[in-house]
Legacy VTK file of the C-alpha trace (Angstrom):
# vtk DataFile Version 3.0
C-alpha trace
ASCII
DATASET POLYDATA
POINTS 102 float
-174.459 -54.498 141.777
-171.117 -55.467 143.973
-167.842 -54.854 141.665
-165.009 -56.803 142.795
-161.408 -55.458 143.525
-158.732 -56.653 141.546
-155.244 -58.353 142.952
-152.415 -59.316 142.309
-151.668 -62.804 142.277
-147.769 -64.435 141.786
-146.852 -67.546 140.481
-143.583 -69.740 139.792
-143.690 -70.892 135.789
-140.394 -73.182 134.772
-138.289 -71.803 138.576
-139.744 -67.538 136.470
-141.768 -65.417 138.753
-144.819 -63.960 136.770
-147.433 -61.248 139.470
-151.043 -62.255 137.398
-154.167 -59.882 137.673
-157.908 -61.228 138.420
-160.656 -60.773 140.629
-160.433 -62.419 144.577
-162.120 -65.954 142.859
-160.911 -66.405 140.037
-157.834 -66.732 142.167
-157.423 -70.511 143.034
-157.887 -71.097 139.691
-155.258 -69.299 138.413
-153.009 -70.723 141.323
-154.168 -74.165 139.682
-153.647 -72.941 135.975
-150.136 -71.875 137.025
-149.112 -75.165 138.696
-150.154 -77.205 135.830
-149.076 -74.955 133.132
-145.424 -75.047 134.973
-145.564 -78.897 136.310
-146.317 -79.110 131.978
-143.811 -77.162 130.792
-140.983 -79.174 133.092
-142.456 -82.182 131.473
-141.676 -80.677 128.331
-137.818 -79.670 129.140
-136.879 -83.219 131.325
-137.470 -84.990 127.595
-134.344 -83.324 126.204
-135.674 -82.884 123.194
-137.213 -78.981 123.908
-134.562 -76.253 124.627
-135.632 -73.160 125.249
-138.815 -71.462 126.896
-139.899 -69.825 124.391
-140.160 -73.622 122.691
-141.018 -75.807 125.506
-143.874 -72.839 126.529
-145.508 -73.967 122.709
-144.981 -77.368 122.834
-146.401 -77.171 126.530
-149.472 -75.127 124.955
-149.767 -77.404 121.946
-150.107 -79.864 123.955
-152.493 -78.617 126.511
-154.905 -77.927 123.912
-154.498 -81.543 122.054
-155.479 -82.809 125.233
-158.451 -80.079 124.878
-159.566 -80.555 122.164
-159.481 -84.917 123.019
-161.765 -84.005 125.818
-163.880 -81.464 123.988
-164.784 -84.218 120.885
-165.072 -87.137 123.691
-167.866 -84.749 125.155
-169.658 -83.639 121.953
-169.618 -87.595 121.835
-171.404 -88.506 124.647
-173.348 -85.360 124.319
-174.903 -86.921 121.507
-175.600 -90.453 122.326
-177.116 -88.670 125.040
-179.374 -87.439 122.804
-179.981 -90.495 120.437
-180.980 -92.394 123.486
-183.329 -89.356 124.252
-185.122 -89.903 121.722
-185.549 -93.308 121.252
-187.023 -93.301 124.562
-189.827 -90.486 124.239
-190.333 -91.985 120.979
-191.099 -95.678 123.009
-192.884 -93.241 125.323
-195.272 -91.186 122.804
-195.459 -94.504 120.868
-197.263 -96.533 124.314
-199.076 -93.208 125.470
-200.481 -93.025 121.769
-201.581 -96.722 122.242
-203.061 -96.467 124.911
-205.468 -92.989 123.763
-206.636 -95.162 121.101
LINES 1 103
102 0 1 2 3 4 5 6 7 8 9 10 11 12 13 14 15 16 17 18 19 20 21 22 23 24 25 26 27 28 29 30 31 32 33 34 35 36 37 38 39 40 41 42 43 44 45 46 47 48 49 50 51 52 53 54 55 56 57 58 59 60 61 62 63 64 65 66 67 68 69 70 71 72 73 74 75 76 77 78 79 80 81 82 83 84 85 86 87 88 89 90 91 92 93 94 95 96 97 98 99 100 101
């Protein structure tokens, strides 16, 4: 089993550089995540209502968490609807197969 080497990636978030350890295959996702977080924190800062990097970070994190939970809830709902459709189709198939074997 091959072990992947840990690398360090520099990312900029709200004009501050951070050096983050990750696996090589995680680099792009880490950079995209940092870019997204930076964008969201800048949006919060530009709203002018929140002052201080720590408060901006908390508000951005809350906004991102809210988006994530909305998406997760929507996915659960889509899965429930799909499962109901599958159940209906399965019942129809069983009814048809039962009718043809009698």
